[in-house]
N, C-alpha and C positions, 0 to 999 in steps of 0.2 A: 273581261273574260279572257281566260288563258288560251294560248294558241292550241294546246293539246285538246281542250274542250271543243274548240271550233273545228279542228280537223276531224273530230268524230261525227260531225254533222254532215248531212247530205247537202247537195247543192241547192235543192229546193228549200231546205230548212235555213240555209245561209241567206238565201234571197229574202225569205220571210223575216228573218232576224234583222237584216240590213234595213228593210222597210220600217220595221218597228223602231229601230234606232234613229232613222232619219226623222220620224215623227217626234221622237224625244228630243232630238237636236233642235228641231224647229221650236218646240215648246220652251226649251232652255234659252234659245235666242230671244224669244218673245218675252220671257221673264226678265232677261237681262235688260232689254230695251225699256221695260216698264219699271225697273228697279226692284223687282221682287225676287231676283235670283239670290239664293243663300249659299249654295254649294258651287262655287265657281270652278272648282277642280273637275266637276262632273262634265263640263263642256269639253274639256280636253280628253277625258276618258272616253266619252261617247265618240268623239271624232276619231280617236285611235282605234276603238273597237270596230267602227265602220270600215276603216282602212284595212284592218287585219282580216275581217271577214270577206271583204271584196277581193283581197289578194289571194286568200286561200281558195275562194270560189273560182277565181281565174285559174289557179294552178290545177284544181280538180278538173275543170273543163278542158284545159290543155292536155292533161293526162288522158282523159277519155278520148279526145280527138286523136291523140298519138296511138292509142290502142285500136283505132279504126271503128269506133262506135258511132 
């Protein structure tokens, strides 16, 4: 997912999406362990998407805190 798309989401949406990606990451790790993983590049993409969303969520929370919310 592109950073521009992620920035358009609210913090709650980002948290939900991170949770969904964490579940996908677990399933991919399980598939890898059992030898069923076909698209190995997806593991890297999911890991980076999680990091991107957590970073942007952190930035949004910091901006809200700076505004005095």
